[in-house]
C-alpha positions in Angstrom: 40.4 46.9 52.5 36.7 47.1 51.8 35.8 47.0 48.1 33.7 49.6 46.4 31.0 47.0 45.8 30.7 46.3 49.5 30.6 50.0 50.3 27.8 50.5 47.8 25.9 47.5 49.3 26.2 48.8 52.8 25.0 52.3 51.7 22.0 50.7 50.0 21.2 48.7 53.1 21.5 51.7 55.4 19.1 53.6 53.1 16.6 50.7 53.0 16.5 50.5 56.8 16.2 54.3 57.1 13.1 54.2 54.9 11.6 51.3 56.9 12.2 53.1 60.2 10.4 56.2 58.9 7.4 54.1 58.1 7.6 52.4 61.5 7.6 55.8 63.2 4.5 56.7 61.2 2.5 53.7 62.5 3.4 51.0 60.1 4.1 47.6 61.6 6.8 45.2 60.4 7.1 41.5 61.0 10.8 41.9 60.2 12.1 45.4 59.7 15.2 44.1 58.0 13.6 42.0 55.3 11.2 44.6 53.7 12.2 46.3 50.5 10.4 49.6 50.1 11.2 52.3 47.6 11.4 56.0 48.5 8.2 57.1 46.8 5.9 54.5 48.4 3.2 55.7 50.8 1.8 53.4 53.6 -1.1 54.2 56.0 -1.1 53.6 59.7 -1.8 50.2 61.1 -0.7 48.4 58.0 1.4 45.3 58.6 4.3 44.5 56.2 5.4 40.8 56.2 8.9 39.4 55.6 10.4 39.6 52.1 7.8 42.1 50.8 8.8 44.4 47.9 6.9 47.7 47.4 8.0 49.8 44.4 7.2 52.9 42.4 4.2 55.0 42.9 2.5 52.6 45.3 0.0 53.9 47.8 -1.2 51.5 50.5 -4.1 52.5 52.8 -4.5 52.0 56.6 -4.9 48.7 58.4 -3.9 46.6 55.4 -1.9 43.4 55.5 0.8 42.9 52.9 1.9 39.3 53.5 5.1 37.5 53.1 6.8 37.4 49.6 4.3 39.9 48.0 5.5 42.3 45.3 3.4 45.5 44.7 4.5 48.0 42.1 2.7 51.2 41.0 -0.6 50.2 42.7 -3.2 51.8 44.9 -4.3 49.5 47.7 -7.3 50.8 49.7 -7.9 50.6 53.5 -8.3 47.1 55.0 -7.1 45.2 52.0 -5.1 42.0 52.4 -2.5 40.8 50.0 -0.9 37.4 50.6 2.1 36.1 48.6 1.0 37.7 45.4 2.2 40.0 42.6 0.3 43.2 41.7 1.4 45.6 39.0 0.0 49.0 37.8 -3.4 48.3 39.2 -5.8 49.1 42.1 -7.5 47.2 44.8 -10.6 48.3 46.8 -11.3 48.3 50.5 -11.4 45.1 52.5 -10.5 43.0 49.4 -8.5 39.8 49.8 -5.9 38.9 47.2 -4.0 35.6 47.2 -2.1 33.6 48.1 -0.3 33.2 44.7 -2.5 35.6 42.7 -1.2 37.7 39.8 -2.9 41.1 39.1 -1.4 42.5 35.9 -1.3 46.1 34.6 -4.6 47.9 34.0 -6.7 46.0 36.4 -9.2 47.5 38.8 -10.4 45.3 41.6 -13.3 46.6 43.6 -14.1 46.6 47.4 -14.9 43.4 49.4 -13.7 41.1 46.6 -11.9 37.8 46.7 -9.1 37.1 44.3 -7.9 33.7 45.4 -5.0 31.3 44.8 -3.7 31.0 41.2 -6.1 33.7 39.9 -4.8 36.0 37.2 -6.4 39.3 36.3 -5.1 41.3 33.3 -6.4 44.7 32.0 -9.8 44.0 33.6 -12.4 45.5 35.9 -13.6 43.3 38.8 -16.7 44.8 40.5 -17.4 45.2 44.2 -18.2 42.0 46.1 -17.2 39.7 43.2 -15.3 36.5 43.8 -12.8 34.3 41.9 -11.6 32.0 44.6 -9.1 29.8 42.7 -7.5 28.8 39.3 -9.2 31.4 37.1 -8.0 33.7 34.3 -9.7 37.1 33.8 -8.3 38.8 30.8 -9.5 42.0 28.9 -12.9 41.9 30.6 -15.4 43.8 32.6 -16.9 41.9 35.5 -19.7 43.5 37.4 -20.6 43.5 41.1 -21.5 40.4 43.1 -20.3 38.0 40.4 -19.1 34.5 41.2 -16.4 32.9 39.0 -16.0 29.2 39.7 -12.7 27.2 39.8 -11.1 26.9 36.3 -13.0 29.7 34.6 -11.1 31.1 31.6 -11.8 34.3 29.6 -10.6 33.2 26.2 -9.5 36.7 25.0 -6.9 36.0 22.3 -7.4 34.3 18.9 -3.7 34.3 17.9 -3.9 37.7 16.3 -6.3 40.0 18.2 -7.5 40.3 21.7 -11.2 40.8 22.5 -13.2 42.0 25.5 -16.1 40.3 27.3 -18.6 41.6 29.9 -20.1 39.7 32.8 -22.9 41.8 34.3 -23.9 42.1 38.0 -24.8 39.0 40.0 -24.0 36.5 37.3 -22.7 33.0 38.3 -20.1 31.3 36.1 -19.8 27.6 36.9 -16.5 25.7 37.2 -14.4 24.9 34.2 -16.3 27.3 31.9 -14.7 29.2 28.9 -16.0 32.6 27.8 -14.8 33.0 24.2 -14.6 36.7 23.8 -16.3 38.9 22.8 -19.4 37.8 24.7 -21.7 39.3 27.2 -23.3 37.4 30.1 -26.3 39.2 31.4 -27.2 40.2 34.9 -28.0 37.3 37.2 -27.4 34.7 34.5 -26.0 31.3 35.3 -23.4 29.4 33.2 -23.5 25.7 33.8 -20.2 24.1 34.9 -18.1 22.9 32.0 -19.7 25.1 29.4 -18.0 26.9 26.5 -19.8 30.2 25.9 -19.6 31.5 22.3 -22.6 33.7 22.2 -24.3 36.4 24.4 -26.3 35.1 27.3 -29.5 37.0 28.4 -30.0 38.2 31.9 -31.6 35.7 34.3 -31.0 32.8 31.8 -29.3 29.5 32.3 -26.7 28.6 29.6 -25.4 25.1 29.3 -23.1 24.0 26.5 -21.6 20.5 27.0 -22.1 17.1 25.4 -24.5 14.6 27.0 -22.6 12.0 29.0 -22.6 8.4 27.6 -21.8 5.3 29.6 -20.5 2.2 27.7 -20.8 -0.7 30.0 -18.1 -3.3 29.9 -15.9 -1.2 27.6 -12.7 -1.5 29.7 -13.0 -5.3 29.9 -13.7 -5.7 26.2 -10.6 -3.6 25.4 -8.5 -5.7 27.6 -6.9 -2.7 29.4 -7.7 -3.6 33.0 -4.7 -3.0 35.2 -3.1 -6.1 36.6 -3.1 -6.4 40.4 
């Protein structure tokens, strides 16, 4: 005799496939119809491709000709036409046209990512605006900040938004370039077109069109390893 739990599971599976079939008939493409998990309220435009093990929940609206790649989870988000999401998690946010997110990105609530942007691997955005054409290709944290259009954030950039008690907001204006391994200690403003040298910690506002470098001068101590006697034995 079939258990009540099994009956409930079969009913849920039948409903899930029914939802997916409805989207299929409306022009949505599936890599595997039986491994997509889409809630009733979700809207998906024609030509969009849904990969395996994708979960779409809540008041999510996905435009036309998007790619929602394998293992992505999107909840209460608006994804514009032509966007591509690969193996990423997006919550309570929006993504503009032709923007690429992932793989392994995390877009947290309150974020607005513009059109033609790049949010790459291991990039996290939280409660921030990210302007059209801006790029954060890898290993960057953007928290409580307003990033303008055409901004480049190098690898390892961190918006230092929390002092242990309060959170603060920073602004990076249009066309600025933030070098790798830089820290922006909020609240600061980086002006339009400014450059932050790699490895800098920014603790004050930077004027537009300026170069800001904040790092110690390198020192070489010749023969130090031998004098210390710490050479590795072969």
